[in-house]
C-alpha atoms as one frame of an Amber mdcrd trajectory, in Angstrom:
protein
 -77.098 154.944 -78.050 -73.384 154.397 -77.636 -71.574 151.660 -80.439 -68.653
 150.432 -81.970 -69.141 148.298 -85.388 -67.064 146.295 -86.928 -67.342 144.972
 -90.417 -64.705 142.752 -92.377 -61.903 144.326 -90.183 -58.461 142.824 -90.869
 -55.063 144.204 -90.194 -51.229 143.071 -90.935 -47.898 143.620 -89.909 -46.480
 143.114 -93.189 -46.869 139.809 -94.496 -48.093 138.578 -91.039 -51.481 138.409
 -90.672 -52.779 139.906 -86.613 -56.820 139.638 -87.148 -58.856 137.767 -89.602
 -62.625 139.120 -90.464 -63.371 140.536 -87.559 -67.247 141.235 -87.176 -68.579
 143.122 -84.235 -71.201 145.177 -82.573 -70.778 145.922 -78.961 -72.923 148.464
 -76.906 -73.721 149.989 -73.745 -72.185 147.805 -70.765 -68.705 146.113 -70.124
 -67.093 143.795 -73.456 -64.537 141.893 -72.356 -61.767 140.577 -75.013 -60.319
 137.927 -73.296 -57.731 136.118 -75.224 -53.735 134.514 -75.030 -50.735 137.083
 -75.269 -50.178 137.632 -78.906 -53.463 136.786 -80.074 -54.439 140.171 -81.352
 -56.370 142.287 -78.866 -54.319 144.964 -78.832 -54.149 145.725 -81.561 -57.967
 145.062 -81.779 -57.642 147.807 -79.501 -55.256 150.473 -80.999 -57.894 150.355
 -84.343 -60.698 151.293 -82.236 -59.053 154.424 -80.807 -57.564 155.151 -84.405
 -54.204 154.868 -83.226 -53.746 152.148 -85.940 -55.020 152.979 -89.597 -57.319
 150.645 -90.819 -56.443 149.572 -94.012 -59.223 146.630 -94.706 -62.756 146.728
 -93.550 -64.188 149.238 -91.503 -65.081 150.264 -87.368 -68.112 152.796 -86.522
 -68.087 154.265 -83.247 -71.100 155.349 -82.224 -71.580 157.014 -86.202 -68.162
 158.107 -86.762 -65.737 156.983 -88.863 -63.674 159.033 -89.056 -60.677 158.735
 -86.639 -59.862 162.758 -85.745 -63.903 161.809 -84.771 -63.530 158.556 -82.912
 -60.120 160.478 -80.834 -62.453 162.489 -79.563 -65.154 160.133 -78.173 -63.000
 157.685 -76.675 -60.798 156.659 -73.683 -58.030 154.749 -73.495 -55.328 152.788
 -71.101 -52.442 151.246 -72.608 -51.086 148.557 -71.313 -47.993 150.849 -70.634
 -49.361 153.991 -69.227 -46.845 155.955 -67.495 -46.071 159.665 -67.350 -43.508
 162.331 -66.082 -42.441 160.644 -63.054 -41.501 164.313 -60.979 -45.379 165.060
 -62.062 -47.919 165.494 -58.717 -51.070 163.387 -59.431 -53.576 166.585 -60.190
 -50.637 168.111 -61.721 -50.386 165.709 -64.520 -53.865 165.660 -65.192 -54.219
 169.802 -65.506 -51.127 169.599 -68.409 -53.037 166.725 -70.041 -56.545 168.697
 -69.864 -55.125 171.217 -71.549 -53.576 169.483 -74.317 -56.700 168.789 -74.711
 -58.122 172.461 -75.508 -60.174 171.821 -72.146 -61.552 175.510 -70.892 -59.568
 175.894 -68.263 -62.602 177.069 -66.569 -64.259 173.217 -66.502 -60.503 171.756
 -66.106 -60.290 171.767 -62.185 -64.121 170.326 -61.289 -64.092 167.695 -63.380
 -60.561 167.275 -62.413 -61.665 166.679 -58.863 -64.404 164.864 -60.182 -62.437
 162.010 -61.629 -60.540 161.714 -58.453 -62.852 160.907 -56.477 -64.446 158.450
 -59.070 -60.599 156.580 -59.042 -60.136 157.278 -55.142 -56.566 159.361 -55.531
 -57.690 162.715 -54.264 -56.005 162.225 -50.445 -53.515 161.276 -52.993 -53.683
 164.060 -55.622 -50.163 165.769 -54.427 -48.052 162.714 -54.610 -45.576 161.948
 -57.063 -46.067 160.074 -60.314 -42.455 158.018 -59.552 -43.689 157.502 -55.572
 -47.427 155.922 -56.938 -48.107 151.807 -56.504 -49.256 150.066 -59.906 -52.329
 150.020 -58.761 -52.226 153.712 -58.614 -50.860 154.737 -61.849 -53.553 152.525
 -63.509 -56.571 154.436 -61.539 -54.106 157.118 -62.271 -54.409 156.147 -65.993
 -58.096 156.218 -66.064 -58.288 159.103 -64.726 -57.049 160.591 -67.624 -58.456
 158.401 -69.648 -61.587 159.676 -68.580 -60.057 163.811 -69.127 -62.334 163.877
 -72.432 -65.672 162.879 -71.381 -65.466 159.172 -73.828 -68.504 157.425 -74.962
 -66.104 154.369 -75.099 -63.413 153.613 -72.997 -60.947 150.710 -73.720 -58.167
 149.478 -71.566 -55.710 146.989 -72.487 -54.675 144.270 -69.709 -55.563 147.031
 -66.420 -54.742 144.890 -63.980 -51.956 142.595 -64.212 -49.095 142.616 -62.271
 -51.315 144.226 -59.266 -52.194 142.704 -56.157 -55.660 141.055 -55.570 -57.162
 143.665 -53.884 -56.195 146.496 -56.333 -57.400 144.204 -58.917 -60.974 143.705
 -57.526 -61.182 147.401 -56.789 -59.735 148.300 -60.643 -62.467 145.269 -61.667
 -65.430 147.075 -59.810 -64.076 150.643 -61.023 -64.725 149.718 -64.926 -68.219
 147.784 -64.038 -68.881 150.956 -62.339 -67.759 153.043 -65.612 -69.803 150.566
 -67.439 -73.194 152.349 -66.732 -73.275 154.428 -68.697 -70.195 154.336 -71.463
 -68.952 151.015 -73.012 -66.353 149.862 -71.152 -64.015 147.645 -74.319 -61.753
 145.648 -71.128 -58.836 143.865 -72.964 -57.566 140.798 -70.336 -55.579 136.971
 -70.913 -57.245 136.375 -67.180 -60.255 135.079 -67.420 -61.714 135.867 -63.708
 -61.893 139.579 -64.626 -64.319 139.017 -66.045 -66.294 135.839 -64.629 -68.350
 138.895 -62.368 -68.458 141.580 -64.426 -68.216 141.791 -68.242 -72.292 141.940
 -70.010 -71.038 140.064 -73.508 -67.442 138.740 -73.579 -64.803 137.755 -77.013
 -62.592 135.312 -76.941 -59.873 136.085 -79.678 -57.649 133.430 -81.094 -54.702
 134.121 -83.519 -56.549 136.654 -84.777 -59.632 135.036 -84.979 -62.798 135.433
 -83.077 -63.858 132.172 -81.629 -66.647 133.482 -79.473 -69.056 136.781 -78.817
 -71.866 136.202 -76.488 -72.193 136.325 -72.328 -70.256 134.355 -69.798 -73.463
 132.562 -68.757 -73.861 130.733 -72.227 -70.191 129.833 -72.675 -70.365 128.202
 -69.070 -73.426 126.072 -70.393 -71.933 125.172 -73.663 -68.810 124.331 -72.124
 -70.439 122.283 -68.866 -69.570 119.477 -68.602 -65.574 119.188 -69.505 -64.458
 120.133 -65.815 -62.810 117.906 -63.338 -60.920 117.343 -60.490 -58.600 114.445
 -58.947 -55.221 114.031 -56.993 -52.535 113.339 -58.866 -49.370 111.231 -57.392
 -46.235 113.573 -57.876 -44.467 111.172 -59.503 -47.076 110.765 -62.302 -47.987
 114.671 -62.700 -45.139 115.631 -65.503 -47.301 113.036 -67.155 -50.462 113.769
 -66.082 -49.677 117.376 -67.843 -48.922 116.303 -71.348 -52.264 114.321 -71.323
 -54.734 117.141 -69.878 -55.353 120.327 -69.684 -54.612 121.509 -66.115 -55.992
 124.684 -64.872 -55.272 125.111 -61.034 -53.570 122.271 -58.459 -52.892 122.611
 -54.656 -50.451 120.338 -52.685 -52.132 118.030 -50.305 -50.428 115.412 -48.482
 -51.633 112.520 -50.157 -51.234 114.162 -53.466 -51.620 116.557 -56.023 -55.521
 118.257 -56.239 -55.920 118.848 -59.750 -58.523 120.641 -61.847 -58.232 120.074
 -65.442 -60.448 119.622 -68.624 -60.972 116.388 -70.176 -63.317 115.578 -73.485
 -63.163 112.124 -73.245 -65.052 109.239 -71.061 -64.012 110.068 -67.530 -61.654
 107.551 -65.942 -63.588 106.583 -62.635 -61.315 108.803 -59.746 -62.029 111.591
 -62.040 -64.766 114.206 -60.295 -66.681 116.011 -62.218 -66.802 120.187 -61.593
 -68.821 122.486 -62.220 -67.354 124.603 -64.790 -65.215 128.491 -64.340 -65.331
 130.938 -66.501 -61.378 129.959 -67.009 -61.909 126.047 -67.542 -64.668 127.038
 -70.615 -62.482 129.666 -72.161 -59.625 126.819 -72.263 -61.615 124.269 -73.777
 -63.207 126.861 -76.520 -58.973 127.378 -76.958 -58.747 124.006 -77.339 -61.836
 122.618 -78.306 -60.217 120.990 -81.784 -57.910 119.414 -79.216 -61.579 117.689
 -77.837 -63.443 116.404 -81.164
């Protein structure tokens, strides 16, 4: 079985601690890594794909601890993926495949299959500089799958995409997770609500949650509310409560927010979303 096993992993840039004693076990399926920008997600991913050296603790990928062997079995799509702008889509994949020393007899067939998977077959002769953000991300997925990896690691892949492309991309990662481990890092909770088998929440270098979406929702089932706030009171309201959604109405601003004290009479409890449950977890010390 494919696996990622992390034991007692810590990492620092100079004197700045970025990850603190991480312990994690992941098997097949889509694992969502959720956290604010700067929480340590990208550093953890670079350690997993052996782009950074493990200096304290251990990372075992499908039984491998040697960085050279790990790189053979993982695919990686970084947050900022780009390539030679004047190359065409298929041409760039051929180039990368040859760099990976994939036999030419296998490469064309593999690329054709990948272009079909990421829905770029009809665009294979387009130059990279002409691609939309979503098409570049799909090309990034294709390049990360060239070596048929057991583990696919993608860092903030939906940032900047329009809603249609985000849905298409999430569905693609869900399909790929049927046979691989897909580790999907994001700060957008809704990207994981319907697709993640498990998720972890990373905050300031510490794992504060590791489990299923359903269990996180159950754990934080009573703190989500909505109410209508007068416009003149909205700035003050935001200093007292954590607002995660707002909508202008003729009579005021309809806000959805999290709260863990005695609710006021005008507060209406609503079912938690992953976003509200995530915020409750991030701010649980404030609610104790």
